[in-house]
C-alpha positions, 0 to 999 in steps of 0.5 A: 086181551091181546090183539090177537084176542081182540081181532078173533073176537072183532064182528065177524070173526065167526063168519070169516073163520067158516068162510076160510075152512070152507074155502080151503077145504074145497080148494084142497078137493081141486088141488088132490084131483089137479083142477087149476083153481077156482074163485071161492065165496061163501054166503051164510044167510038164514042157516043156509051155506052157499058155497060159490065157485068161479073161474079166474076174471081172466081164464081161458076156458071157463066152461072147461074149468067148472066142468072139471070142478063139477065131475071133482065134486060130484055136482049136477049140471044146471039150465043154461041161462042164455040170457045172462051166458051163465053155465052152471053146476050144482049140489044141495046136502041138507043146508049146504049148495055148493055151486061152480058157476062161469059168471059170477051174478 
């Protein structure tokens, strides 16, 4: 067995493959829409796939950036959480939830 095959079959390799594929596909939507990059994370729990995008830590306009992404992805505005100062936009489609948020929580 080659080293590459052994690495591919290490624990968590499938989650890693899915995560990389999903984040690359979502980032491509932003590229084609001319939207600056977000930082993407993917969580796969009990058959649900959650794709979370947040602005880079030192983003000067995080709300505007999230708003642009929400338009590009067809997301709906969520409720503003004043206690945590978080704005979010999301969409549910079957087992998928995609969300952009101004804060990591």
